[in-house]
C-alpha positions in Angstrom: 2.8 5.0 -37.9 -0.4 5.2 -35.9 -1.7 2.0 -37.5 1.5 0.2 -36.5 1.4 1.5 -33.0 -2.3 0.4 -32.7 -1.4 -3.0 -34.0 1.5 -3.3 -31.5 -0.8 -2.1 -28.7 -3.6 -4.7 -29.6 -1.0 -7.5 -29.9 0.4 -6.5 -26.4 -3.1 -6.6 -24.9 -3.8 -10.0 -26.4 -0.4 -11.3 -25.2 -1.1 -9.9 -21.7 -4.5 -11.6 -21.5 -2.9 -14.8 -22.7 -0.2 -14.7 -20.1 -2.5 -13.6 -17.3 -4.9 -16.5 -18.1 -2.0 -18.9 -18.3 -0.7 -17.7 -15.0 -4.2 -18.1 -13.4 -4.4 -21.7 -14.7 -0.9 -22.4 -13.3 -1.9 -20.9 -10.0 -5.1 -22.9 -9.8 -5.2 -25.5 -7.1 -6.9 -28.9 -7.9 -8.1 -29.9 -4.5 -9.3 -33.1 -2.9 -13.1 -33.1 -3.2 -15.7 -34.6 -1.0 -19.5 -34.3 -1.4 -22.5 -34.5 0.9 -26.2 -34.2 0.4 -27.9 -31.2 1.9 -31.4 -29.8 2.1 -31.2 -26.3 0.8 -32.9 -23.9 -1.6 -31.2 -22.4 -4.6 -28.6 -19.9 -3.7 -29.9 -16.3 -3.4 -29.6 -14.5 -6.8 -29.7 -17.8 -8.8 -33.2 -19.0 -7.8 -34.7 -17.9 -11.1 -32.1 -19.8 -13.1 -32.6 -23.0 -11.2 -36.4 -22.6 -11.3 -36.3 -22.3 -15.1 -33.9 -25.2 -15.3 -36.1 -27.3 -13.1 -39.1 -26.8 -15.3 -37.2 -27.5 -18.5 -35.5 -30.6 -17.1 -38.8 -32.0 -15.8 -40.3 -31.9 -19.3 -37.3 -33.9 -20.4 -38.0 -36.7 -17.9 -35.4 -35.9 -15.3 -36.1 -36.0 -11.6 -34.6 -33.8 -8.9 -33.0 -31.8 -7.6 -30.6 -33.5 -5.3 -28.5 -30.7 -3.7 -24.9 -31.4 -3.0 -22.4 -29.5 -0.9 -18.8 -29.8 -2.0 -16.0 -29.6 0.5 -12.4 -29.0 -0.6 -8.9 -29.5 0.8 -7.3 -27.0 0.7 -10.5 -25.1 1.6 -9.9 -22.0 -0.4 -9.3 -23.9 -3.7 -12.9 -24.5 -4.6 -14.8 -22.1 -6.7 -18.2 -23.7 -6.3 -19.8 -24.9 -3.0 -23.2 -26.3 -4.2 -24.7 -28.0 -7.2 -28.0 -29.4 -8.1 -28.2 -32.9 -9.6 -31.1 -34.3 -11.7 -31.5 -38.0 -12.7 -33.0 -39.6 -15.9 -33.6 -43.0 -14.4 -34.5 -44.7 -17.7 -31.4 -43.6 -19.7 -29.1 -43.5 -16.6 -28.1 -39.9 -17.2 -27.2 -37.3 -14.6 -27.5 -33.5 -15.1 -25.1 -31.4 -12.9 -26.0 -27.7 -12.5 -23.5 -25.4 -11.0 -23.7 -21.5 -10.5 -22.6 -19.4 -13.5 -18.8 -19.0 -13.7 -18.5 -17.2 -17.0 -18.8 -13.4 -17.1 -19.7 -13.7 -20.8 -22.7 -15.9 -19.9 -23.8 -14.7 -16.5 -27.4 -15.9 -16.9 -26.5 -19.5 -17.8 -25.9 -22.2 -15.3 -22.6 -24.2 -15.7 -24.0 -27.6 -16.8 -22.6 -31.0 -17.6 -24.1 -34.4 -18.2 -22.7 -37.7 -17.1 -23.3 -41.4 -17.8 -21.4 -44.0 -15.8 -20.6 -47.3 -17.5 -20.5 -50.8 -16.0 -16.7 -51.0 -16.7 -16.1 -48.0 -14.3 -15.8 -45.2 -17.0 -17.8 -42.1 -16.7 -18.7 -40.1 -19.8 -19.0 -36.3 -19.4 -20.6 -33.8 -21.8 -20.1 -30.2 -20.7 -22.0 -27.3 -22.2 -19.8 -24.6 -23.7 -17.0 -25.2 -21.1 -14.1 -27.3 -22.3 -12.8 -28.0 -18.7 -13.5 -31.8 -18.7 -12.5 -32.3 -22.3 -9.1 -30.6 -21.7 -8.5 -32.9 -18.7 -10.0 -36.1 -20.2 -8.4 -39.4 -19.1 -9.4 -42.9 -20.2 -11.6 -43.5 -17.2 -13.3 -40.0 -17.8 -13.9 -39.5 -21.5 -15.3 -36.0 -22.1 -16.4 -33.7 -24.8 -17.7 -30.1 -25.0 -21.2 -29.7 -26.4 -22.9 -26.5 -27.6 -26.6 -27.0 -27.2 -28.3 -23.8 -26.1 -31.3 -25.6 -24.5 -31.2 -28.5 -22.1 -33.0 -30.6 -24.8 -30.3 -30.0 -27.3 -27.7 -30.7 -24.7 -29.1 -34.1 -23.6 -29.5 -35.1 -27.2 -25.9 -34.3 -27.9 -24.9 -36.2 -24.8 -27.0 -39.2 -26.1 -25.0 -39.1 -29.3 -21.7 -39.2 -27.3 -23.0 -42.1 -25.2 -24.0 -44.0 -28.3 -20.4 -44.4 -29.2 -19.8 -46.7 -26.2 -21.2 -50.2 -26.3 -20.9 -50.9 -22.6 -24.1 -50.9 -20.6 -24.7 -48.4 -17.9 -24.1 -48.6 -14.2 -27.4 -48.4 -12.4 -25.7 -47.7 -9.1 -24.5 -44.4 -10.3 -28.0 -43.0 -10.0 -28.3 -43.8 -6.4 -27.5 -41.1 -3.9 -24.3 -42.8 -2.8 -23.2 -43.1 -6.4 -23.8 -39.4 -7.1 -21.9 -38.5 -4.0 -19.0 -40.8 -5.1 -19.0 -39.4 -8.6 -18.9 -35.8 -7.3 -16.0 -36.6 -5.0 -13.9 -39.8 -5.5 -14.2 -39.9 -9.3 -12.9 -36.3 -9.6 -10.1 -37.1 -7.2 -9.1 -40.1 -9.2 -9.0 -37.9 -12.3 -6.7 -35.6 -10.5 -4.4 -38.4 -9.2 -4.3 -39.9 -12.7 -3.1 -36.6 -14.2 -0.5 -36.4 -11.5 0.8 -39.9 -12.4 0.9 -39.0 -16.1 2.8 -35.8 -15.4 0.2 -33.3 -16.4 -0.3 -32.2 -12.8 2.3 -32.0 -10.0 2.1 -32.1 -6.3 4.3 -30.0 -4.0 5.6 -31.0 -0.5 2.4 -29.9 1.2 0.2 -32.0 -1.2 -1.2 -29.0 -3.1 -1.7 -30.1 -6.7 -1.4 -27.8 -9.8 -1.2 -28.1 -13.5 2.2 -28.2 -15.2 2.9 -25.7 -18.0 2.0 -28.1 -20.8 -1.4 -29.0 -19.3 -2.1 -25.4 -18.4 -1.3 -24.5 -22.1 -3.7 -27.3 -23.3 -6.4 -26.0 -21.0 -6.0 -22.5 -22.3 -6.0 -23.6 -25.9 -9.4 -25.3 -25.3 -10.6 -22.1 -23.6 -9.6 -19.8 -26.4 -11.2 -22.0 -29.1 -14.5 -22.6 -27.3 -17.7 -21.3 -28.8 -19.6 -18.4 -27.2 -23.1 -19.4 -25.9 -24.5 -16.4 -27.6 -27.1 -15.8 -24.9 -29.6 -13.0 -25.3 -28.5 -9.8 -23.5 -30.7 -10.1 -20.6 -30.1 -7.8 -17.5 -28.1 -9.5 -14.7 -29.5 -8.9 -11.3 -27.2 -7.4 -8.7 -27.3 -10.4 -6.4 -26.1 -12.6 -9.3 -23.3 -10.1 -10.1 -22.2 -10.3 -6.5 -21.9 -14.0 -6.7 -19.9 -13.9 -9.9 -17.6 -11.2 -8.4 -16.9 -13.5 -5.5 -16.0 -16.4 -7.8 -13.7 -14.1 -9.9 -12.0 -12.6 -6.9 -11.3 -16.1 -5.5 -9.7 -17.0 -8.8 -7.6 -13.8 -8.8 -6.2 -14.4 -5.3 -4.6 -17.7 -6.4 -0.8 -17.3 -6.7 1.5 -19.7 -8.5 4.9 -20.7 -7.2 7.9 -18.4 -7.6 9.4 -20.6 -10.3 6.2 -20.2 -12.4 6.2 -16.5 -12.1 9.9 -16.4 -12.9 9.4 -18.6 -15.9 6.7 -16.5 -17.3 8.7 -13.3 -16.8 11.7 -14.8 -18.5 9.5 -16.0 -21.4 8.1 -12.5 -21.8 11.5 -11.0 -21.7 12.9 -13.4 -24.3 9.9 -12.6 -26.6 10.5 -8.8 -26.1 14.2 -9.1 -27.0 13.5 -11.2 -30.0 10.9 -9.0 -31.5 12.8 -5.9 -30.6 16.0 -7.3 -32.1 14.1 -7.9 -35.4 12.7 -4.4 -35.6 15.5 -2.2 -34.0 18.6 -4.5 -33.6 19.7 -6.5 -30.6 21.7 -3.9 -28.8 18.9 -1.3 -28.8 16.4 -4.0 -27.7 18.6 -5.0 -24.8 19.0 -1.4 -23.6 15.3 -0.7 -23.9 14.6 -3.9 -22.0 17.0 -2.9 -19.2 15.2 0.4 -18.8 11.7 -1.2 -18.7 12.8 -3.9 -16.3 14.3 -1.4 -13.9 11.2 0.7 -14.1 8.8 -2.3 -13.4 11.2 -3.7 -10.7 10.6 -0.4 -8.9 6.9 -1.0 -8.9 7.4 -4.6 -8.0 9.6 -4.0 -4.9 7.3 -1.2 -3.8 4.3 -3.5 -3.9 6.1 -6.2 -2.1 7.2 -3.6 0.5 3.7 -2.4 1.1 2.3 -5.9 1.5 0.5 -6.4 -1.9 -0.5 -9.9 -2.7 0.0 -11.9 -5.8 2.5 -9.4 -7.2 4.0 -10.1 -10.6 5.6 -8.3 -13.5 5.8 -9.0 -17.2 7.5 -7.5 -20.3 5.1 -6.5 -23.1 6.9 -6.8 -26.4 7.2 -3.6 -28.4 5.1 -1.7 -25.8 6.6 -1.7 -22.4 5.9 -3.7 -19.2 3.3 -4.1 -16.5 3.4 -4.9 -12.8 0.3 -6.0 -11.0 -0.8 -7.0 -7.5 -3.7 -7.1 -5.1 -3.8 -4.4 -2.5 -6.1 -5.7 0.2 -5.9 -2.7 2.5 -5.8 0.1 -0.1 -4.2 3.4 0.9 -3.9 6.5 -1.4 -0.5 7.3 -0.1 0.9 3.7 -0.7 -0.7 3.7 -4.1 1.0 7.0 -4.9 4.4 5.7 -3.7 4.0 2.5 -5.7 3.4 4.6 -8.8 6.3 6.8 -8.1 8.7 3.9 -7.5 8.7 3.0 -11.2 9.9 6.2 -12.8 11.9 7.8 -10.0 14.8 5.3 -9.9 15.1 5.4 -13.6 15.2 9.2 -13.6 17.9 9.1 -10.9 19.9 6.6 -12.8 19.5 8.5 -16.1 20.8 11.7 -14.5 23.6 9.8 -12.8 24.7 8.4 -16.1 24.3 11.8 -17.7 26.7 13.2 -15.1 29.3 10.5 -15.7 29.0 11.1 -19.4 29.6 14.8 -19.1 32.7 14.2 -16.9 34.2 12.0 -19.7 33.7 8.6 -18.1 32.8 7.1 -21.4 34.6 7.2 -24.8 34.3 5.8 -28.3 31.4 3.4 -29.0 30.6 3.2 -25.3 29.9 6.9 -25.3 27.4 6.6 -28.2 25.5 3.8 -26.6 25.6 5.4 -23.3 23.9 8.5 -24.8 21.1 6.2 -26.1 20.8 4.6 -22.7 20.6 8.0 -20.9 18.0 9.1 -23.4 15.8 6.0 -22.9 16.1 6.2 -19.1 15.0 9.7 -19.0 12.4 9.6 -21.9 10.6 6.4 -20.7 10.5 7.5 -17.1 9.6 11.1 -17.7 6.8 10.1 -20.0 5.5 7.8 -17.3 5.1 10.7 -14.9 2.8 12.6 -17.2 -0.5 13.1 -15.2 -2.4 10.9 -17.6 -4.0 7.4 -16.9 -2.9 4.7 -17.1 0.5 6.2 -16.7 2.2 6.4 -13.3 1.7 10.1 -13.1 -2.0 9.7 -13.6 -2.2 7.3 -10.8 -0.3 9.7 -8.5 -2.7 12.6 -9.4 -5.7 10.2 -8.8 -4.3 9.2 -5.4 -3.6 12.9 -4.4 -7.3 13.8 -4.9 -9.6 12.8 -2.1 -11.3 9.5 -3.0 -14.9 10.9 -2.8 -14.1 13.5 -5.4 -14.8 11.2 -8.2 -16.3 13.8 -10.5 -13.3 16.0 -9.9 -11.1 13.1 -10.7 -13.0 12.6 -14.0 -12.6 16.2 -15.0 -8.8 16.2 -14.0 -8.6 13.0 -16.0 -10.2 14.5 -19.1 -7.9 17.6 -18.9 -4.7 15.7 -18.4 -5.6 13.2 -21.1 -6.1 16.0 -23.6 -2.8 17.6 -22.6 -1.1 14.2 -22.7 -2.5 13.5 -26.2 -1.1 16.8 -27.3 2.3 16.1 -25.9 2.2 12.6 -27.5 1.3 14.0 -30.9 4.2 16.4 -30.7 6.6 13.5 -29.8 5.0 11.1 -32.3 4.2 8.7 -29.5 1.0 7.3 -30.9 0.6 4.6 -28.2 0.1 7.4 -25.7 -2.5 8.9 -28.1 -4.4 5.6 -28.1 -4.2 5.3 -24.3 -5.5 8.9 -23.9 -8.3 8.3 -26.4 -9.4 5.2 -24.5 -9.5 7.0 -21.2 -11.6 9.9 -22.7 -13.9 7.2 -24.1 -14.5 6.0 -20.5 -15.4 9.3 -19.1 -19.1 8.5 -19.1 -18.5 5.5 -16.8 -16.5 7.8 -14.4 -19.5 10.1 -14.0 -21.9 7.2 -13.4 -19.4 6.0 -10.8 -19.4 9.4 -9.2 -23.2 9.4 -9.0 -23.3 6.0 -7.3 -20.5 7.2 -5.0 -22.5 10.2 -3.9 -25.6 8.1 -3.3 -23.6 5.7 -1.2 -22.1 8.5 0.8 -25.5 10.0 1.4 -26.9 6.8 2.7 -23.8 5.9 4.7 -21.0 3.7 3.5 -21.5 0.1 4.5 -19.0 -0.7 7.2 -16.2 -3.2 6.5 -17.6 -5.5 9.2 -20.4 -6.5 6.9 -17.9 -8.4 4.8 -16.8 -7.7 1.2 -19.5 -9.8 -0.5 -22.3 -7.9 1.3 -20.8 -4.5 0.7 -20.2 -5.3 -2.9 -23.9 -6.3 -3.3 -24.8 -3.0 -1.8 -22.7 -1.2 -4.3 -24.1 -3.2 -7.2 -27.6 -2.3 -6.2 -26.9 1.4 -6.0 -25.2 1.1 -9.4 -28.4 -0.5 -10.7 -30.4 2.4 -9.4 -28.1 5.0 -10.9 -27.1 3.4 -14.2 -29.9 0.9 -14.7 -29.7 -2.9 -15.1 -27.0 -4.2 -17.3 -26.2 -7.4 -19.3 -22.5 -6.6 -19.2 -21.5 -8.4 -16.2 -17.7 -7.9 -16.5 -17.8 -4.1 -16.8 -20.5 -3.7 -14.1 -18.5 -5.8 -11.6 -15.3 -3.9 -12.4 -17.1 -0.6 -11.8 -18.5 -1.9 -8.5 -15.2 -3.2 -7.3 -13.6 0.2 -8.3 -16.2 2.0 -6.1 -15.7 -0.4 -3.2 -11.9 0.0 -3.5 -12.3 3.8 -3.6 -14.5 3.7 -0.5 -12.0 1.4 1.3 -9.0 3.5 0.3 -7.4 5.2 3.2 -7.2 8.9 2.2 -3.9 10.7 2.5 -3.4 13.0 5.4 -2.5 16.6 4.5 1.1 15.9 5.5 1.3 12.9 3.1 -0.4 14.9 0.4 2.1 17.7 0.9 5.1 15.4 0.7 3.9 13.4 -2.3 2.5 16.4 -4.1 5.8 18.3 -3.7 7.8 15.4 -4.9 5.5 14.9 -7.9 5.6 18.6 -8.7 9.4 18.5 -8.4 9.5 15.5 -10.9 7.4 17.4 -13.4 9.5 20.5 -13.0 13.0 21.2 -14.2 15.5 21.0 -12.8 14.7 17.9 -10.7 18.2 17.3 -9.2 17.4 18.4 -5.6 14.2 16.3 -5.3 16.0 13.2 -6.9 19.0 13.6 -4.5 16.7 13.7 -1.4 14.9 10.7 -2.6 18.0 8.7 -3.3 19.4 9.5 0.2 16.2 8.6 2.0 16.1 5.2 0.5 19.8 4.4 0.3 20.6 1.2 2.1 17.1 0.4 3.2 16.5 -3.2 4.3 13.1 -3.7 3.2 12.5 -7.2 4.7 13.8 -6.1 8.1 11.7 -2.9 8.0 8.6 -4.8 7.2 9.2 -7.3 10.0 9.8 -4.5 12.4 6.6 -2.7 11.3 4.7 -6.0 11.7 6.1 -6.4 15.2 5.1 -2.8 16.1 1.6 -3.3 14.8 1.1 -6.5 16.7 2.4 -4.8 19.8 0.2 -1.8 19.2 -2.9 -4.0 19.0 -2.0 -5.6 22.3 -1.5 -2.2 23.9 -4.9 -1.1 22.7 -6.4 -4.1 24.3 -4.7 -3.4 27.5 -5.8 0.2 27.5 -9.4 -0.9 27.1 -9.1 -3.0 30.3 -7.7 -0.1 32.4 -9.8 2.3 34.4 -9.9 5.9 33.3 -8.0 7.0 36.4 -5.2 4.5 35.8 -4.9 5.8 32.2 -4.8 9.4 33.3 -2.3 8.8 36.0 -0.1 6.7 33.6 -0.2 9.4 31.0 0.6 12.0 33.7 3.8 10.1 34.6 5.1 10.2 31.0 7.5 12.8 30.0 5.4 14.3 27.1 1.9 13.9 28.6 2.3 15.5 32.1 -1.1 16.4 33.5 -2.0 19.5 35.5 -1.6 19.2 39.1 -4.8 18.9 41.1 -8.3 18.1 40.2 -11.1 20.4 39.1 -13.6 21.1 41.9 -17.4 20.7 41.4 -17.7 24.4 41.8 -15.2 25.0 38.9 -17.1 22.6 36.7 -20.4 24.2 37.4 -18.9 27.7 36.8 -17.7 26.5 33.4 -21.2 25.2 32.6 -22.8 28.5 33.6 -20.2 30.4 31.5 -20.8 28.2 28.4 -24.5 27.8 28.9 -24.4 24.1 28.5 -24.0 21.0 30.7 -20.7 19.3 30.2 -21.0 15.7 29.1 -20.5 13.3 32.1 -17.3 11.8 30.5 -15.8 15.3 30.5 -16.9 16.0 34.1 -15.3 12.6 35.0 -12.0 13.5 33.4 -11.9 16.9 35.1 -12.6 15.3 38.5 -9.3 13.3 38.0 -7.2 16.1 36.5 -7.7 19.7 35.7 -6.5 19.4 32.1 -4.1 17.2 30.1 -1.5 19.3 28.1 -0.2 16.0 26.6 -3.6 15.7 24.8 -4.0 19.5 24.4 -6.8 19.5 26.9 -6.9 22.8 28.9 -8.2 23.3 32.4 -12.0 23.4 32.9 -11.9 27.1 33.4 -10.4 27.5 29.8 -13.0 25.5 27.9 -14.6 27.6 25.2 -17.3 27.2 22.6 -16.3 25.8 19.2 -17.9 28.9 17.7 -15.4 31.1 19.5 -12.5 28.8 18.5 -13.5 28.8 14.8 -13.9 32.6 14.8 -10.3 32.9 16.1 -9.1 30.5 13.4 -10.6 32.5 10.5 -8.0 35.1 11.1 -5.1 32.7 10.2 -6.7 29.9 8.3 -9.1 29.5 5.4 -12.2 27.7 6.8 -15.0 26.6 4.6 -18.6 26.1 5.4 -18.3 22.3 6.1 -16.1 20.2 8.3 -14.9 16.7 7.0 -14.9 14.1 9.7 -13.1 10.8 9.4 -13.9 7.8 11.7 -10.8 6.8 13.7 -12.0 3.2 13.6 -12.5 3.3 9.8 -10.4 5.8 8.0 -12.4 5.1 4.9 -15.6 6.4 6.4 -16.0 10.2 6.4 -18.9 12.6 6.8 -19.5 16.3 6.0 -20.7 18.4 9.0 -21.9 21.9 8.5 -19.7 24.5 10.4 -22.9 25.9 11.9 -23.7 22.6 13.5 -20.0 22.1 14.6 -20.1 25.6 16.2 -22.4 24.2 18.9 -19.6 21.9 20.1 -17.2 22.6 22.9 -13.5 23.2 22.4 -11.3 21.5 25.1 -8.0 23.0 23.8 -6.5 26.2 22.6 -6.6 26.3 18.8 -3.4 28.3 18.3 -2.4 29.7 15.0 -2.3 26.2 13.3 -5.9 25.3 14.2 -5.1 22.0 16.1 -7.8 21.4 18.7 -10.0 18.9 20.6 -13.8 19.2 20.1 -16.7 17.4 21.9 -20.3 17.3 20.8 -22.4 17.7 23.9 -25.8 17.3 22.1 -28.1 14.4 23.0 -28.3 13.4 19.4 -24.8 13.8 18.0 -24.2 15.5 14.6 -22.1 12.5 13.5 -23.7 9.2 14.6 -21.3 7.3 16.8 -18.9 10.1 17.3 -18.6 12.5 20.2 -15.0 13.7 20.3 -13.0 15.1 17.4 -9.4 16.2 16.9 -9.4 19.0 14.4 -6.5 20.1 12.2 -6.5 22.2 9.0 -10.2 21.7 8.2 -10.1 18.0 8.7 -11.3 16.2 11.8 -10.9 12.6 13.2 -13.9 11.4 15.2 -13.9 9.1 18.3 -16.9 7.4 19.9 -15.9 8.9 23.3 -13.4 10.9 25.2 -12.1 7.7 26.8 -11.4 6.3 23.3 -9.3 9.4 22.5 -7.4 8.9 25.8 -6.9 5.3 25.2 -5.4 6.0 21.8 -3.1 8.6 23.3 -2.0 6.1 26.0 -1.4 3.5 23.3 0.7 6.0 21.3 2.8 6.9 24.3 3.5 3.2 25.3 4.2 2.2 21.8 6.7 5.1 21.5 8.3 4.2 24.8 8.7 0.6 23.8 10.1 1.5 20.4 12.6 3.9 22.1 13.6 1.1 24.4 14.1 -1.3 21.4 16.1 1.4 19.8 18.3 1.7 22.9 18.8 -2.0 22.9 19.7 -2.1 19.2 22.1 0.7 19.8 23.8 -1.1 22.7 24.2 -4.2 20.7 25.7 -2.1 17.9 28.1 -0.4 20.4 29.2 -3.9 21.6 30.1 -4.9 18.0 31.9 -1.6 17.5 33.8 -1.8 20.8 37.2 -2.4 19.0 36.5 -0.3 15.9 39.2 2.2 15.1 38.8 5.6 13.4 39.3 4.0 9.9 36.5 1.5 10.3 34.1 4.1 11.8 34.6 6.6 9.0 34.1 3.8 6.6 30.5 3.6 7.8 29.9 7.1 6.6 31.2 6.6 3.1 32.0 9.8 1.2 29.6 10.7 -1.5 30.2 9.4 -5.0 30.6 11.6 -8.0 26.9 11.5 -8.9 26.0 12.8 -5.4 28.8 15.3 -5.7 27.1 16.7 -8.8 23.8 17.2 -7.1 25.0 18.3 -3.6 28.7 19.3 -3.8 28.4 20.9 -0.4 28.1 17.4 1.3 31.2 16.0 -0.3 34.0 15.1 2.2 36.9 17.4 1.8 40.5 16.4 1.6 42.6 16.0 4.7 44.2 19.1 6.3 47.8 19.6 6.1 50.1 19.6 9.1 50.5 23.4 8.7 46.8 23.9 8.7 46.4 21.7 11.9 49.2 23.7 13.5 47.7 27.0 12.6 44.4 25.9 14.2 46.1 24.8 17.3 47.9 28.2 17.6 44.5 29.9 17.1 42.9 27.9 19.9 46.0 28.0 22.2 45.5 24.2 22.6 47.0 21.1 21.1 44.5 18.8 19.4 44.3 15.2 20.8 45.8 12.5 18.6 42.5 11.0 17.3 41.1 14.5 16.4 44.4 15.3 14.6 44.1 12.0 12.7 40.5 12.8 11.8 41.4 16.2 10.4 44.4 14.6 8.7 42.0 12.5 6.7 39.2 15.0 6.1 39.2 18.7 7.0 35.7 18.6 8.3 32.9 16.0 7.8 29.8 17.9 6.7 27.6 14.7 6.9 28.3 14.6 10.7 28.3 18.3 11.2 32.0 18.4 12.0 33.5 21.8 10.9 36.6 22.5 9.0 39.7 23.6 11.0 39.1 27.1 9.6 35.7 27.2 11.2 36.6 25.6 14.6 36.8 28.2 17.2 35.5 29.9 20.3 32.0 31.1 21.0 30.6 34.2 19.3 28.2 36.4 21.3 25.2 35.5 19.2 25.8 31.8 19.4 26.5 32.0 23.2 23.2 33.9 23.6 21.4 31.2 21.6 22.7 28.3 23.7 22.3 30.4 26.9 18.6 30.7 26.2 18.3 27.0 25.5 20.3 25.9 28.6 19.9 28.8 31.2 21.7 26.7 33.9 23.9 24.8 31.5 23.1 21.4 29.8 22.9 18.2 31.7 25.3 15.8 30.1 24.9 12.0 30.3 28.1 9.9 30.2 27.7 6.1 29.7 31.1 5.6 31.2 30.2 6.3 34.8 26.6 4.8 34.6 25.3 7.5 37.0 22.9 10.4 36.6 23.5 13.2 34.1 25.9 15.9 35.2 25.3 19.6 34.6 27.9 21.4 32.7 28.0 24.9 34.0 27.6 27.8 31.5 31.1 29.2 32.3 32.7 25.9 31.6 30.7 25.4 28.5 31.9 28.7 27.0 35.5 27.6 27.5 35.0 24.6 25.1 35.8 24.8 21.4 33.1 24.3 18.9 34.0 21.7 16.4 30.6 20.8 15.1 27.4 22.6 14.2 25.0 23.6 11.5 23.6 26.9 10.2 19.8 27.1 10.3 17.5 29.8 8.7 15.5 31.8 11.2 12.5 33.7 9.8 12.5 36.3 12.5 16.2 37.1 12.1 16.3 37.1 8.4 19.6 35.3 8.1 21.0 31.9 9.1 21.9 31.3 12.8 24.8 28.9 13.7 23.7 26.2 16.1 26.6 24.4 17.8 26.4 20.6 18.2 29.7 19.1 19.0 32.1 20.7 21.6 35.6 19.8 22.5 36.2 20.5 26.2 39.8 19.8 27.1 39.3 21.2 30.6 36.0 19.5 31.2 35.2 19.1 35.0 33.3 15.9 34.2 35.6 12.9 34.6 36.4 11.2 31.3 34.3 13.6 29.2 36.1 15.8 26.6 33.5 15.9 23.8 29.9 16.9 24.3 27.0 16.4 21.8 24.5 19.1 22.5 21.9 17.3 20.3 21.9 14.1 22.3 23.2 15.6 25.5 25.9 13.0 25.8 29.5 13.2 26.6 32.5 11.1 25.1 36.1 10.7 26.1 37.4 10.9 22.5 36.2 11.9 19.1 36.5 8.2 18.2 33.9 7.4 20.9 31.6 10.1 19.3 32.0 8.5 15.9 31.3 5.1 17.4 28.1 6.3 19.0 27.0 7.9 15.7 27.6 4.8 13.8 25.7 2.8 16.5 22.8 5.2 16.3 22.7 4.9 12.5 22.7 1.0 12.7 19.9 1.1 15.4 17.6 2.9 13.1 
């Protein structure tokens, strides 16, 4: 069985490589090329190759080089920008030398030889690369040659040339002829292939290969001979150039019809092979499970803005979804990994509930049992904490990126456990995957050593550009692991390090949420976690949410620019006018500032003095008055009583979340604390030293052992102002969306409004029966409630209770629970609203009206929720919706204590609730 699984796995990998290469060829753009002569030196990192080539070609009688710069339209389509051309005047042969493009031959220039004939044809012999041979047309005959030296290659080209009797074109050796051959001749080849149908051009003029031509090119690629170069080390600078070429190729994305075609072909192959081995019905069920799993990954990647996203079915093995994450985030990566198994687990349990309740019978019941088993087995196996399974990626994302050695240890442990589980379940493919991961452990530790050295030296900033940063990483790897001849694995290792450094780490809140969810998935039972997840994503409009998030991000960038142009006084005053950022009244006097300095034994930095001259504290930012400033040492000492504090403080740069530094707590203790730490340890710190502990950072916001650094106090204030303004504008947009929704719902009746809050289906009822809408109350029950209240219910409220005796989703109580105030509830609301709540009523358009406490206690409570209170030890009922038949506010008979709004009828309350839901 292990042998068969190994064969299936190997076949799936080969198929995956084939499809990915075919997809890359279908995505490749064949641009319009133009050439121009330039006076340059050999590109950095390739000078040794060009120098050696120059010496060898010179002995063969060739003159040069002539350097050409190639320009492309579209610009991003070209893989090579420069080439060197040598001429053999006597035999009218040109040698074209391009930078290496093959990771299997990184120390060999891409070379081809050309001879132009008087009849307009150009003969091309290309060394070890079948590109021109696969695209040969009558005017451009071509063949692939395999000479290892330039002498062998030119001799093989002479043999090819001897098969044509036409004389050579002497004009092709002139500079204008070379430029024409590099540009116009290549363009004519492309246009001829478009005319023949091998290529196609879309509406924007972009030319790509059709499937048949791409398959032909791939066939030539797979049957080409390996150059068999000696395993000479590849310098880091050359590896960086190769990485850039490979990355540009990976970024090319084919049209949607191509991606869909490849996916359908992989699905058809999976079904065909599965039907042969297991039968058609089982193969279709398994395919459905796998497609839904991969579709979850696919949609998550699209939602988070991944590029070049595609998914494929792998016959007899599973499926795969891939994409490029240009702004990597640990949290997003974890969510992408979870989005595959979680929907399948939910659907599996939902089908299990339907099966238990007798919804299936006969043959359908048997196949439904198989379907349920596959949904749960495939997806639960995928959450095992073992790479490359989804669970392994979640665990990897949960760990801080710089803990690379810890990740390696966790990987080893989880792989060993996973292999044990796989052996018990006879899942030998998982055994193979786990074994491969254990085999790669050595590479993980070398990666960790390189990461530590990079962090010690300071991570190169993203402003340097990806190529420069990748070169830096490659040089460090060369120092740590030594030179290498294996270009592909070294580039992959460097790209992994760079991606790790660029990965935005999770906040503690994100880590808590994702870790809890993942732990819940691993634990049994998982019903509560699955239900919460389903509710949170139900009905989500991904495209609308992405567009809204993009709009908010653009607006935030504009606000940040506006903040930078404002004076500090204007920023402080504007923050002071906001509801949640009110500043202290008055300004700190010079005497108070000097007294604080004497007490602290240190001069306050001028930016701090400047702030306190404008306002004596900013509670919105957690900044206390000048007289309350304390040393960070005192603040940390107070925190040790409530929070575990280590010996170091991790500082992340607010401008680059991927950059973090460790600062000893002894050094941080010399800072100043501008806020009260409180029991949760949230505070603002400032480094007053002339030479800061963290270069470029002076101000820090600290929380739970993690700090975010800012270059200045003004930068922190600018960020807070930007946050406030962004929140205000989003609140205004929310109000506008709600008003628009209210206009659309103006004529909606009770039936339509209740339809917006659909009762939960049987699957939801299984997981959370307490939220299922009850049946309607009988006339006798309604009458009994009216007798108890001593009031007759209004018509729409009677109609609502006639449909449902309470609506838990909206917090509306059953008639049995509706009633007057209990002392404890009255005391709770009295503490919250000592003078009575101020109720807004959109009907009069005026200012909010205060509802006196005496009037409030005459209202009937028809909505609320019980909340646990640790200090009390038992749940406390918190009222939300009140019915006030004798309300002194004109037109208001219902009061929502959550939103502090009043409504004439319960229908208006429902209308407002629906509008609120639509606005989000």
